[in-house]
N, C-alpha and C positions, 0 to 999 in steps of 0.2 A: 421613561422608556426603558424597557428591558434590553440588556446587551444580548447580542447573538453571536454565534461562531459557527465555523465549519466543523461538523462532526457527525458521524464518524468519517474517517478517510480510508479509502480502499488503496492498498499498496500493490505494486506490481513489480515483477522482475523485468529487466531490459534485455531484449533479444537483439544483439548487434547484427545477426545474420539477416534479419528482416526489418531492422530499425523500428521495432514495435515493442509494446509493453503487454505483459501477461499478468492478470490479476492473481495475487497470492493470498491476501487476507485483508480484513478491515481492522483498523486500529482506533480505539477510543481512549484507552488508558495511557497515562504517562505524559500527556501534553500539558506543560505548565501554562498557567493563565497568560503569561507574556507571549507564548507561542500562539495561543488562540487569537490574541489581539493582533499579533503580527500577520497572521494568516488573513484576517479581514483586510488589512492594508495591502498585502501582496496579491490577493485574489478577490478584488471587488467584483461583484456579480455583473455579468455582461460587459467585461473589459477584455482587452487583448489576452489576458491570462486566465480568464474564467468565463466560460460560455454556458448558457442554459439551453442552447439550441444545437450546437455542433461540437463533435469531438475536436480537441486541439492537438491530438496526436493519434497515432494508430494504436488503439488499445483493445485487446481482447478481454472483456470484462466478465466472460463466462455467462453472459446474459443478464448481469446485474445492471440496473438502470439508475444512474445518479441524478440528483437535482441539477448538478452542473458538472462540466468537464474542466479540469485545470490543464494548463500548458506545463509539461514537465520542466522543472527549472531548479530543483534542489534535491538534496539527498538527506534522508533521516536515518539515524541508527535506531534499530528496533530489536528488542529482545523478546523471546517467547519461551514457552515451556518446552516445545519440541516442534519438529517438522512432521506433518501428518499427510497421508494421502487424502485427497478431497474430491468429491463428486461435483463440487461447485466451482472451485477455482482452477483455471487452466494452466497455471504456472507449472512448467516441467512436464506437461502432459505429453505422453509418448516417450518420455525419457525415464520413467519409473514404471514399476510393474502394473499391469492392468490398463484400464482406460481412464484412470483418474489423473488429476494434476496434484500439486503439492500446496500445502498451506502452512502457515505458522500458527500454532495453537497458543491462545492467550497472549497475543502480541501487545507490547507497550513501547512507546517512544522513549528512547534514552536521551538522544540529543540530535540536533541538526548538524550535519557533517559539511561544514563550509569548505573543508579540504578536499572534497570529492565532487566531480562533475557527474551529471546524470548518466553519461556513458560508462562510468565506473561502478554503476550499481550491479547487483548480482544478476547473472544471466540464468536462463532456464537450466543450462548445463551445470552451472555452479550449484544451484538449488538441488538438482537431482543428485549430484555428487555428495553434497552435505547430507541429504536424506539417506543415501546409501551408506555413508560413513557412520551416521547415527545408528542405523539399523545393525551394522556390523559390530558396534561396540556397546550397544545398549543406549537408551535414550538419555541425552543430556540437553541442557537448555540451548535453544537456537538463538543466535545473535545475528542481526542484519542491519542494513542501512537502506533508507528509502527516500523517494521524491514524490510530492503530490501530483496527481493527475486529475482526480475528480473528488467531489465532496458533497456533503449534505448540510444544509443550514439547520442549526439547532438553536432554539430560543433558551436563554438563560432562565433557570427556575422552572422549566417545564416539567410537569409530572408525567408527560407522555413518554413512552418508550421510543427513543429516537434511533435505536440501533436497528438498522436494516442494512441491506447489502447494496449501498449506493455510493461508495466513495473510493478514491484511488491515489496511489503513490508508487515509488519504486523501492525495491529491497535489495540490499547487498549482504549476503550471508558471509559471515566471517568465522574463521576457526579460532 
């Protein structure tokens, strides 16, 4: 039997004003095998932490539809090339120029942040401020922290392109 795992995972910023989550990017890179295995244990399909039928939190996914929804419960540190304006992701929408939200370009997981609770993840205002600082000084790598909210099941050894816009977590942008 082939092993399977949750991938990709869509990340979101946490909005404390509305107690909701706004999608910011998908992450596929940087997850070590041990984390893939641990995610299967923490988020078994159709459990109290993983639902294939209902959202387990208030999530604005920008219209992206996951295979499953995860209950926000952990924070991941994520690093990317930079923060970009996005027509797809709603994170920081209305806080940056135009009608777009923000996304992290080429995100990859650095580590799970056991020292942070989900309420300590990046807010839409934090992300917008980081984008504006980046634009003022020129683009530098973005660094963030995240918590899973939804995911897609991928089969090990599959030749199919599993990357679609179907998975979620939380992001904490750090300076």
